[in-house]
N, C-alpha and C positions, 0 to 999 in steps of 0.2 A: 504494500500500500504506500503510495507516495505521500510525502509531507504536504500539508496544506500551505499555500502561499500566504505570507503575512506581509502587511504593508510596512515599508521601511520609514515612511513619513510619520513623524511624531505629531500627535494632536496637541493643540494649544491648551494650556491650563485654564481652568475656569475659576481659579482662586481670586481673580480680581473682582468677581461678582459676589463673593461671599462677604457678609457683614460681620464685623467683630461684635461679639456679645459682651456687653458691659453689665455685670451684675450690680446690684445696689452697692454703692460705694460710701454711703454715709457712715461715719464712725459712730454716730448715735444709735443706728440700727444694730450695730455689732456689740454694743455695750449691754451685757445681760442685766446688770443692776439697774440701769436706767430703764430698760424695757420692762423689767419686772415691776418697778415703781409705777410706770405708766399703765401697765395692765391692772394693777391694784386700784389706781385712780379711776380707770374705766369701770371696774366692778363697783366701786363706791358710788359712782354717778349713774350706774345702770345702763351704760351705753355699750350694748353688745356689738354693734357694728364697728365702733372704734376699737373695741377689744380685738375683734377678728382682723381688722386692718393692721393694727400694730403688730400682732402676733404673726400674721402672714408676711409682713415686710421683714420682720426679724428672721423668720425662717428662710426667706429667700436669700438672705445675706449670710447665713451661717450653715453649718453642717446639720442637716435634718436627722440623719441617723444617730449622730452623737447625742443630740437632744432627746431623741426617743429612748435611747439606752439609759441616759442619765435620769430621765423622768420615769422610766419603767412602763412606758406605754407603747402600743403597737405603732410601727412605722406607718401603717395604713391610716391611723388616726391623724398623724401629722399631715399626710397628703389630703385627707378629707377636709382639714382646716383650710388648706390652700385652694381647694376647688370651689370656685364661686357658684357653681351650679347646685351644689349640695346645701341643704339646710344646715345652718350653724346653730346647734343646740347642744353644747358639750355638757357632760356630767360634771358635777362639782369635784369629783375625785380626779378627773382629767385636768381641770383648770388648776387645782391645787398642786398636782404633780408637775405641771409645766412651770408654774411660778416657783415652786420649790427648787426645781432643777436649774432655773435661770438664776435664782438668788444664791445658789451654792457655788 
């Protein structure tokens, strides 16, 4: 069986069309003590949407798996918090575990 002929001409790279992904760069979002204080303020005022926004922003800027292990909650729970299509109604044990993990 004869070898298949291959083209010697190289194709141009498409990397010039790719965009660079820049994650959240804010140092405030990466500070776990500041985030935990902000989450507690959201709980005191009863603002569940602000709680979700602050927590989601923090999770986007940090390692989600590390927080899940530290808090002792499932990784799927972390990703459910980030999903805007899902209803956000966490249990008190989940909220306390996340805040405790951030404060530690």
